[in-house]
C-alpha positions, 0 to 999 in steps of 0.5 A: 591811476596810471593808464596811458592806454585810455582815451581822453574821453575815458579819462575825462569821464573818470575826472567828471565823476570825481577821480582827481588822479585821472587828471594826471594822465591828461597832464602827462599827455598835454603838458609838453605840447601846451608848453611848446605852444604857449612858449611860442606865443609868450616866451620860455620863461613864462610858459611853465606858469601859464601852462600850470594855470591852463591845467588849473582852469581845465581841472576847475571846468572839467565838469563843463567839458562837452566832447560834442563841441570839441575834442579835449585837445582842442578845448585845452589848446583854446584855454592855453591860447586864451590864458597866454593872451591874458598873460600878454595883455597883463604884461603889456599893461604893466609894461606901459605903466612902468614906462609911464612912471619911468618917463615921468622921471626921465626922458628915456624914449618909449622904444628903449623901454620895450623888452626884446621878446624873441618869438620861438621859431616853428619846428617845421620852419627850422629847416631854414639855415639862417636862424636870425632871418627866421626870427625876424620873419616870424616877428613880422607875422601877426599873432594869429598867423603865428598861431595858425602856423604853430598849431597846424605844423607843430601840433598837427591840428586840422584847420577845423580844430584851429578854428575852434581854438581861435574862435574863427570860421574854417574859411578865416583860418584857411585864409590866415594860413594862406596869407601867412605862407604868402608872407613867408614866401615873399620874405624868404624869396 
């Protein structure tokens, strides 16, 4: 079944009624968007595995999807965010156990053992000439501030949709957006 003219809701009804082939349309629509989002939260090397896990979770839970609570895009991005955060927690846990093991063997400092993870810049911010400065600036923002900027400017989501993904109130999302922009202005100016 290869009908990209159908709405998400029409495809979801087919999926919920047992049409596994229909799910491929949702993958085609959202794979690259999810990849970009997840890569900004984690990194480009781990993003494909995380996105695959997101679609597996979505497929397994498709019968529970309720369009009255959120759009499919909001739902899939929430799964993406949670899966990326779970991945980062596991990675952090493994990293700390490796550091503990290594530090018991030798006297390397903690800071020397932390891998350098570059946060990918948001496309809306790429207009800045100095890419290094942009990377340094984005590293100084919190994870949620980064998420709000990426979801709002890159994925063109409303603050209400972002609130559903982050499980935060509309006012909290607007506040995080405003604080992130203020921080960016101070760091750039």
